[in-house]
C-alpha angles and dihedrals in degrees: 000000000000089000091054093048091049092050091049092050091048092050092047091051092050090049093051092046090050092052092047092052095049093047096057107126118248109251112255118216109222118230114273120245136200148123123272114208143139128021125321112231097167135040115278134185120198112208119219105298152108114278138174123225118208128185130346100326115197134194111212127222112281093022127113123201118191132193118197124225119288096021120145121204114195126198128195116209089204088075092064130244113009132178142136110238125188108201122211108287093021125108134216118196121188112184100196125155132205092265097031109041125175106246129198109192141158129239099233094045090222120140113249096030100129142008100258125213115328120188129190120196138174100245123120125279131186111207133186111306092026096280123147100222135052140175118251119248095209098096093262091086093208124163114245135186125086146171107252109091091182095051116148120219094171137267127297109189130168091353130150129199117196134193097358128143102103122152109241123212108316095336116158093235143358119289125241137236088262122010121187122193113190092328114177134232092252088073119093119223110175136151096003128164127199107193129193101331127163095238134022122338093223129002130185124198104194120306136116103250120127128210129212132193099009131166125198107188128180098342116160099225126030122337092220126012138170145166142158095071102303106184109179106159108185103054119142142163103029116170127187128185117182116195132167097352130012144129129209122358087221127007107197125188141146101205092258094301118133094219126190088217135057141169126277123215128174132189103028131174120188115181130175116195121227110271095024111145131196116260097247102031090255144110101294094117106119132111094221121021120183122192143150092029096311114165142152143132121279126180143179095023135177116198118183136167105012100138131155118290126215117202119245092255089056093233102109134041118197122204115248111210145172090233130015127185109206103196142024097242091058090049093050100042103031111023099038094045094050096247090129115065126178109180132184096006123177113195127190137166090011124127100216111039095175119065114269139189120249087239132028089249090069107076108194121202116161114212116252112285097017098090110038120174117201138176091214102065115124102188123200119001113205132166116230122234145123090299089067102033124096123179089345094307118126105223094196093072 
């Protein structure tokens, strides 16, 4: 009997030891921490972690800086001017995923608190007067415009920029969530969010890069903006939601150059929330605004909420429209020649459904087949997830 009890106790002990061993928790590596400052002169990879960015941080030519999935980079406007700048020849790689995005945010959560992400490439630009180089207006005053259409400035994937739009140094204007100067088509821009900035959500100055699956949410100026001959041709799934304060859904110009080329964007949603007002109490209340020879092809479009706006003194009412042509030269060279195409367009809650001129002197008549309304348009198609969720709000709706 004693022998049996001993054997049972031995077996039970082995069983318990076995369970205890297999239930040991897997060690969890805590997020890394650290400060990001100065100029990168050698390659650097930031492991998953929580970092602070201080000052105008620059990535030199020939240098690659990588952020792993799930990383959060926090800025504090109290430290002065702050921005992340990728110089020509440098590369920024953000390896976010749908459930673990890379997030650049600001401590105060106030729009206009830092300069955002600014990228310089080596792709062509066509600036005012037909020149091929310009000087940046971001405060860095760097020359942009190159010769390599396929230039690669890195890969920004599942990345969100919050509360940007600060004016840096003696810059001519505020910066944007994302600003791209002559960025080339070898660069990847996919699943990006620009959230509650004080200027544009995204702005392109020339270049050939395209962007897919992009959200501009709650930005004070335009949701999407470009000039200087930007010619990205494989853009798709762009979503804008303007709430509180915001100007044009898209501000489209070509720096007064009558170009033979233009951008192409498919699957677009432009929404203006009830009560949204233009930034400067003025007439910037249109979904699409074309000026200074802006053109391009746009398809499968949802436009909603672009009604008339009456100024706060009640004296002036500006016409809200689906499409506005700002100047006569754009009407003559781009509209009348079919260089502007808006195809499969569904328009709701908007005062002027047909394209209009910014003044009564501009009589807009799109050629047959270049402005095509439709009840079947579906707009942008985006999958919800942590990459597009802020404070519990799903930005894709």
